[in-house]
C-alpha positions in Angstrom: 95.3 134.2 40.2 96.9 133.1 36.9 97.5 135.8 34.4 96.9 135.0 30.7 99.7 136.3 28.6 98.9 137.4 25.0 101.3 138.0 22.1 101.6 141.5 20.7 99.7 140.4 17.6 96.8 139.0 19.6 96.7 142.1 21.8 96.6 144.3 18.8 93.7 142.3 17.3 91.9 142.5 20.6 92.1 146.3 21.1 88.7 147.2 19.6 86.9 144.6 21.8 89.0 145.7 24.8 87.9 149.3 24.3 84.3 148.3 24.1 84.7 146.2 27.2 86.3 149.0 29.1 83.3 151.2 28.3 80.8 148.6 29.3 81.8 148.0 33.0 81.8 150.6 35.7 85.2 151.9 36.7 84.1 153.7 39.9 80.9 154.9 41.7 79.5 155.6 45.1 75.9 154.5 46.0 74.3 155.3 49.4 71.2 153.5 50.9 69.0 153.7 53.9 68.7 150.5 55.8 65.3 149.4 57.4 64.4 146.4 59.5 60.7 145.6 59.8 60.0 149.0 58.1 61.9 150.9 60.8 65.0 152.9 59.9 68.2 151.3 61.4 71.1 152.8 59.5 72.8 153.7 56.3 75.0 151.9 53.8 77.6 153.2 51.4 78.8 151.2 48.4 82.0 152.3 46.7 83.8 150.9 43.6 87.2 152.1 42.6 90.3 150.9 40.8 92.9 149.3 43.0 95.8 148.9 40.6 97.3 145.9 38.8 94.1 145.3 37.0 92.1 144.9 40.2 89.2 146.8 41.6 88.0 147.4 45.2 84.4 147.2 46.1 83.4 148.3 49.6 80.1 148.1 51.5 80.0 149.9 54.8 76.8 149.8 56.9 76.5 151.9 60.1 73.7 151.7 62.6 72.2 155.2 63.2 68.8 154.5 64.7 67.0 152.0 67.0 68.6 148.9 68.3 71.4 149.0 65.7 72.6 152.4 67.0 72.2 151.3 70.7 74.4 148.3 70.1 76.9 150.3 68.0 76.4 147.8 65.2 78.3 148.2 61.9 79.6 146.0 59.1 82.4 146.5 56.7 82.8 144.3 53.6 85.8 144.8 51.3 86.2 142.9 48.0 89.0 142.8 45.5 88.3 141.5 42.1 89.2 141.4 38.4 86.8 141.7 35.5 86.3 138.3 33.9 84.3 139.5 30.9 81.6 141.5 32.8 81.7 139.4 36.0 83.6 140.7 39.0 85.7 137.5 39.6 86.8 137.3 43.2 90.4 137.9 44.3 89.7 138.4 48.0 86.9 139.3 50.4 86.9 140.6 54.0 83.9 140.9 56.3 83.9 142.5 59.7 80.9 142.9 62.0 81.3 145.1 65.1 78.8 145.5 68.0 78.5 145.6 71.8 78.3 141.8 71.5 80.7 139.3 70.0 82.3 140.7 66.8 82.5 138.5 63.6 85.2 138.3 61.0 85.5 136.4 57.8 88.2 136.4 55.1 88.3 134.7 51.7 91.4 134.7 49.5 91.9 133.1 46.1 95.3 131.5 45.7 95.7 130.0 42.3 92.9 127.5 41.8 92.1 127.3 45.5 89.9 129.3 47.8 91.2 129.8 51.4 88.5 130.8 53.8 88.9 131.9 57.5 85.6 132.1 59.3 86.1 133.4 62.8 89.2 131.3 63.2 87.8 128.2 61.4 89.7 127.5 58.2 88.3 125.9 55.1 89.8 125.3 51.7 88.0 124.4 48.5 88.5 124.6 44.7 87.9 127.9 43.0 85.6 128.1 40.0 86.2 130.5 37.0 83.8 133.5 37.2 83.4 133.0 41.0 82.0 136.0 42.9 81.2 136.4 46.6 78.3 137.8 48.6 79.4 141.4 48.4 79.9 141.6 44.6 77.0 139.3 43.7 74.4 142.2 43.3 76.9 144.0 41.0 77.4 140.9 38.8 73.6 140.5 38.6 73.0 144.1 37.7 75.5 143.9 34.8 73.9 140.7 33.5 70.5 142.5 33.5 72.0 145.5 31.7 73.1 143.1 29.0 69.5 141.9 28.5 69.6 138.7 30.6 66.3 137.5 32.0 67.9 135.0 34.2 71.5 134.4 35.5 73.5 131.9 37.5 76.7 132.7 39.4 79.2 130.5 41.4 79.4 132.2 44.8 82.3 131.6 47.2 80.8 130.6 50.5 82.2 129.5 53.9 83.0 126.0 52.9 82.4 125.6 49.2 81.3 127.3 46.0 77.5 127.6 45.8 75.7 128.1 42.5 73.0 130.7 42.9 70.4 131.4 40.2 68.1 134.4 39.7 65.3 135.4 37.3 63.4 138.5 36.3 60.0 138.0 37.9 58.1 141.2 37.0 58.3 144.9 36.0 57.2 147.2 38.8 57.1 150.9 39.7 59.4 151.5 42.7 59.7 154.7 44.8 62.8 155.1 46.9 64.6 158.3 48.3 66.6 158.5 45.0 63.3 158.8 43.0 60.6 156.8 41.3 61.6 154.2 38.7 60.2 151.6 36.4 62.2 148.7 37.7 62.6 145.0 37.1 62.1 142.8 40.1 64.5 139.9 40.4 64.0 136.7 42.5 66.4 134.1 43.7 65.3 130.7 42.3 67.7 128.0 43.5 66.3 128.3 47.1 63.4 130.0 48.7 65.2 132.8 50.5 62.5 135.4 50.3 64.9 137.6 48.3 63.8 140.4 45.9 65.9 143.0 44.3 64.6 145.9 42.1 67.0 147.1 39.3 66.9 149.9 36.7 69.6 148.3 34.5 69.9 151.1 32.0 70.6 153.6 34.8 72.4 151.8 37.6 74.6 148.6 38.0 73.3 148.1 41.5 69.8 147.7 42.9 67.5 150.6 43.7 65.9 148.4 46.4 66.6 145.1 48.1 64.3 143.2 50.4 65.1 139.9 52.1 63.6 138.0 55.0 66.7 135.8 55.6 68.9 137.6 58.1 66.2 139.8 59.7 63.6 141.3 57.4 66.0 143.9 55.9 65.3 146.4 53.2 67.8 148.7 51.5 66.6 151.7 49.5 68.8 153.8 47.2 69.4 157.4 48.4 72.0 158.6 45.9 74.3 157.4 43.1 77.3 159.3 41.8 80.3 158.8 39.5 83.5 160.9 39.3 
């Protein structure tokens, strides 16, 4: 990842904007969710954001099966992202995905090297050009939440995939009342518009940078509902 060097004068002139920027993006938080499949409780998920040094941040999503088939199979996933803030977009530095269960485990790793993305998908290697502002699947909901907080009604993001960068687009579809374990909220419902993925996410942008509820058919009729959100 190339570092842009600024002169002392330019840095001095940028200090007010930099201070404003630092206050506008989350430095750290922990959010917990309950995970349902077909309306039945399957497990819990914990999202954690924290500084990782050298201007990078670490964003972790850990899902553990605690009920039903997920618990019986010992299913769990761990996603760990490293990124830098490019404006208010969590631009990818690296991403690791690990799925464990009684069946075949799955592993995936993405690393940005200069202007190139190196992807290892269960032993299959792919390489493709990186795009500025590129996120990946783990940090995409965070990027979308920050865009909504800034007043966006639609947003597009280059997302690093298995073999290439995919442009994904979203729009605010409606305002709706949502009740989850964390409380009842007047939320905005966001839909994905570049493909029909049956994806909906409910955000309360003024309060949280992450969704209070996510529902998607693709991948098994999964729903995540916010249980708690805390900052140090």
